[in-house]
C-alpha positions as CSV (number, residue, x, y, z in Angstrom):
1,M,267.6,126.5,278.1
2,T,268.1,129.6,276.0
3,L,271.9,129.4,276.2
4,I,271.9,125.9,274.9
5,I,269.4,126.5,271.9
6,D,271.6,129.5,271.1
7,A,274.6,127.3,271.1
8,F,273.4,125.8,267.8
9,E,274.5,128.4,265.2
10,S,272.5,126.6,262.2
11,R,269.8,124.2,261.6
12,S,272.2,121.4,260.6
13,A,274.5,121.8,263.7
14,R,275.5,118.8,265.8
15,L,277.2,119.4,269.1
16,T,278.4,117.0,271.7
17,L,277.9,117.4,275.5
18,E,281.2,118.8,276.0
19,E,280.9,121.4,273.1
20,V,277.5,122.5,274.6
21,A,279.1,123.0,278.1
22,H,282.1,124.7,276.6
23,R,279.9,127.2,274.6
24,T,277.3,127.8,277.2
25,R,280.0,127.7,280.1
26,L,277.4,125.8,282.1
27,P,278.8,122.8,284.5
28,R,278.8,119.7,282.5
29,S,276.3,118.0,284.9
30,T,273.9,120.9,284.5
31,A,274.4,120.9,280.7
32,H,273.6,117.2,280.7
33,R,270.5,117.5,282.9
34,I,269.1,120.4,280.7
35,L,270.0,118.5,277.3
36,D,267.9,115.5,278.6
37,Q,264.9,117.7,279.4
38,L,265.2,119.3,275.9
39,V,265.4,116.0,274.3
40,G,262.3,114.9,276.3
41,C,260.2,117.9,275.2
42,Q,261.6,117.7,271.4
43,W,263.3,120.9,271.3
44,L,266.5,118.9,270.7
45,D,267.2,115.4,269.2
46,H,270.1,113.1,270.3
47,T,271.9,111.1,267.7
48,S,275.0,109.2,267.6
49,Y,276.8,112.2,266.5
50,G,275.6,114.3,269.3
51,Y,272.8,116.8,269.8
52,R,270.9,118.7,267.2
53,L,267.8,120.9,266.9
54,G,264.5,119.1,267.3
55,P,261.1,119.6,265.7
56,R,259.9,122.2,268.3
57,A,263.1,124.4,267.9
58,L,262.8,124.1,264.2
59,G,259.0,125.3,264.3
60,L,256.6,124.5,261.6
61,G,259.0,125.8,258.9
62,G,261.7,123.6,259.9
63,Q,261.4,121.3,257.1
64,D,261.2,123.9,254.6
65,G,264.0,125.7,256.1
66,S,266.3,122.6,256.0
67,R,265.2,122.0,252.4
68,G,266.3,125.7,251.7
69,E,270.0,124.9,253.2
70,I,270.2,121.8,251.2
71,R,269.1,123.7,247.8
72,E,271.5,126.6,248.6
73,A,274.5,124.4,249.2
74,A,273.8,122.3,246.1
75,A,273.0,125.0,243.7
76,P,276.4,125.7,242.4
77,L,277.4,122.0,241.8
78,L,274.0,121.5,240.1
79,H,274.8,124.1,237.5
80,E,278.4,122.8,237.1
81,L,276.8,119.4,236.3
82,H,274.4,120.7,233.7
83,L,277.2,122.8,232.0
84,R,279.4,119.7,231.8
85,T,277.0,117.3,230.8
86,G,274.1,119.1,228.9
87,M,271.9,116.8,230.9
88,V,268.9,117.6,233.1
89,V,270.0,117.8,236.8
90,H,267.5,117.2,239.6
91,L,267.8,117.5,243.3
92,A,265.2,115.8,245.5
93,V,264.2,114.7,249.1
94,L,262.3,111.9,250.5
95,E,258.8,112.6,251.8
96,G,257.0,109.4,252.8
97,A,257.0,107.0,249.9
98,E,257.5,109.7,247.3
99,V,260.2,112.3,246.3
100,V,259.9,115.9,246.1
101,Y,261.9,117.8,243.6
102,L,263.7,120.9,245.2
103,D,265.4,121.9,242.1
104,K,265.6,121.3,238.3
105,I,268.2,122.4,235.8
106,G,268.3,121.7,232.2
107,G,268.3,122.5,228.6
108,R,265.9,121.6,225.8
109,F,265.5,118.1,227.1
110,A,264.2,119.5,230.4
111,S,261.0,120.9,228.7
112,G,260.0,117.2,227.9
113,L,260.2,115.9,231.2
114,P,257.0,116.4,233.6
115,S,259.3,116.7,236.8
116,R,259.0,120.2,238.2
117,V,260.2,122.0,241.4
118,G,257.6,121.0,244.3
119,G,256.4,118.1,242.2
120,H,256.3,114.5,243.4
121,A,257.1,111.2,241.9
122,P,257.2,107.6,243.5
123,A,260.6,107.0,245.2
124,H,260.8,103.3,244.1
125,A,260.6,104.3,240.5
126,T,263.2,107.1,240.4
127,G,266.9,107.3,240.5
128,V,267.0,109.8,243.2
129,G,264.4,107.9,245.2
130,K,266.3,104.7,245.1
131,A,269.5,106.4,246.0
132,I,268.0,107.7,249.2
133,L,266.1,104.4,250.1
134,A,269.4,102.5,249.8
135,W,270.9,104.1,252.8
136,L,267.8,103.8,255.0
137,E,267.3,100.8,257.4
138,P,265.5,98.0,255.5
139,E,262.8,98.0,258.1
140,L,262.1,101.8,257.4
141,V,261.8,101.2,253.9
142,D,259.3,98.6,254.4
143,T,257.2,100.9,256.7
144,L,257.4,103.7,254.0
145,L,256.7,101.8,250.8
146,P,253.2,100.4,250.3
147,E,252.8,96.5,249.8
148,V,251.8,97.1,246.3
149,L,254.2,99.2,244.2
150,F,252.8,101.4,241.6
151,R,254.1,100.6,238.1
152,R,254.8,103.7,236.1
153,T,256.4,102.0,233.2
154,E,256.8,98.2,232.1
155,R,260.4,98.5,233.7
156,T,259.4,99.8,237.0
157,I,260.4,97.6,239.8
158,A,257.0,97.0,241.3
159,D,258.0,94.0,243.7
160,L,259.3,94.6,247.2
161,P,261.7,91.6,247.1
162,A,263.2,92.7,243.9
163,L,263.5,96.3,245.1
164,R,265.2,95.3,248.2
165,Q,267.9,93.5,245.8
166,E,268.1,96.6,243.8
167,L,268.9,98.7,247.0
168,D,271.5,96.1,247.9
169,R,273.3,96.5,244.4
170,I,273.1,100.4,245.0
171,R,274.8,100.2,248.3
172,R,277.4,97.9,246.7
173,R,278.1,100.6,244.3
174,H,278.7,103.1,246.9
175,G,275.2,104.7,246.6
176,L,274.9,105.1,242.8
177,A,271.5,104.4,241.5
178,F,270.3,104.0,238.0
179,D,267.0,104.4,236.5
180,R,266.4,103.0,232.9
181,G,263.2,103.8,231.6
182,E,261.6,102.9,235.2
183,A,259.9,106.5,235.8
184,L,259.6,107.6,232.3
185,P,259.8,105.6,229.0
186,G,262.9,106.6,227.0
187,V,264.4,108.4,229.9
188,S,267.6,107.3,231.8
189,C,269.2,108.9,234.9
190,A,272.3,108.3,237.3
191,A,271.8,109.5,241.1
192,A,273.6,109.7,244.2
193,P,272.7,110.4,247.8
194,L,273.6,113.4,250.1
195,R,274.4,111.9,253.3
196,G,274.6,113.3,256.8
197,P,275.6,112.0,260.1
198,D,272.1,110.4,260.7
199,G,271.5,108.9,257.1
200,P,270.5,110.4,253.5
201,V,268.8,113.8,253.5
202,A,268.5,114.1,249.6
203,A,269.9,112.9,246.1
204,I,271.1,114.3,242.9
205,S,270.4,113.0,239.5
206,L,271.5,113.5,235.7
207,S,268.8,112.5,233.5
208,G,268.9,112.3,229.6
209,D,267.5,110.4,226.4
210,E,267.9,106.7,226.9
211,R,269.3,106.5,223.3
212,T,272.2,108.9,223.9
213,A,272.7,108.9,227.8
214,R,276.0,107.4,228.7
215,L,275.1,106.8,232.5
216,E,278.4,105.2,233.4
217,R,280.5,107.7,232.1
218,V,278.6,110.6,234.0
219,A,278.0,108.6,237.1
220,P,281.5,109.7,238.7
221,L,280.3,113.4,238.1
222,V,277.1,112.8,240.1
223,A,278.9,111.0,242.9
224,N,281.6,113.6,243.3
225,A,278.9,116.4,243.3
226,A,276.8,114.6,246.1
227,R,279.8,114.1,248.0
228,E,280.9,117.7,247.8
229,V,277.4,119.0,248.8
230,S,277.3,116.6,251.6
231,R,280.6,117.9,253.0
232,S,279.4,121.5,252.8
233,L,276.2,120.8,254.6
234,F,277.8,118.4,257.3
235,P,281.5,119.2,257.7
236,E,281.5,117.6,261.1
237,R,280.8,114.2,259.5
238,E,284.1,114.3,257.6
239,T,285.7,115.0,261.2
240,V,284.1,111.8,262.7
241,R,285.0,109.8,259.6
242,R,288.8,110.6,259.8
243,N,288.6,109.5,263.5
244,S,286.9,106.3,262.8
245,R,287.8,102.9,261.0
246,E,285.6,104.1,257.9
247,A,288.2,106.7,257.3
248,Q,291.0,104.2,257.0
249,I,288.9,102.8,253.6
250,P,289.7,105.3,250.8
251,E,286.6,106.4,249.0
252,R,286.1,106.2,245.5
253,T,287.1,109.4,243.8
254,W,287.8,110.7,240.3
255,S,290.2,113.4,239.4
256,P,289.1,116.5,237.3
257,E,291.4,115.0,234.5
258,L,289.5,111.7,234.7
259,M,286.1,113.3,234.8
260,D,286.9,115.4,231.8
261,R,288.0,112.2,230.0
262,L,284.6,110.6,231.0
263,T,282.4,113.2,229.6
264,N,284.4,113.5,226.3
265,A,284.7,109.7,225.9
266,G,283.2,108.5,222.7
267,R,283.6,111.6,220.6
268,D,286.7,110.3,219.0
269,G,286.1,106.6,219.5
270,E,288.2,106.5,222.8
271,W,287.2,103.8,225.2
272,I,287.7,104.1,229.0
């Protein structure tokens, strides 16, 4: 048991049966038997991409620890997003029917937003929340959300069928979610999820004044940042993607030159 637990070098590590046997030098059949016992006792979880540390191995601080890893991996890109756009950057995770903000970076406009690190907001009313919900199983979304959705503004989607349609649109946009005054009057944001082997783990967003924010222009920046953080947190997911059919379909990417044009568009009347 100790040999196997020690084989997982980080909280986010995923190992196959063959990798566990190789690292521990245990016979494959022995490793498989112990792995099954550890899964049954919740020391490990068994996913489609292999084994990972379970709730008992992570301990009571496991959730905070994994959030710390997400925040650390995202920090450089959050700062870069703020510097390139001047907008407020949020990093959030899902907790039940709400999102919890892990980080917030911004300038003068940030002081006018009530969001704060450690604060909560209804997932269905925020860009980060919708970005995460869109990649969950529909049945799980129905379980997480209450039957009657709280309306924060007159634009908040407070109807489950309408929200399901919105989540479907987000999936068709490869995960990009928009919030146009749904969480706060006069505030718009673009968000994208951080995705791991087992689903979304967090989301990043850019928020700004609805009168001046050009969400379609900054959306590629958010999408690229979320993709880079996901790769940093889950490098093994990229290996699996390259060996699957999904890898045969090119992801939507934007070059640095195009992103510079997107953020600068409109200053001299240029239309992209």
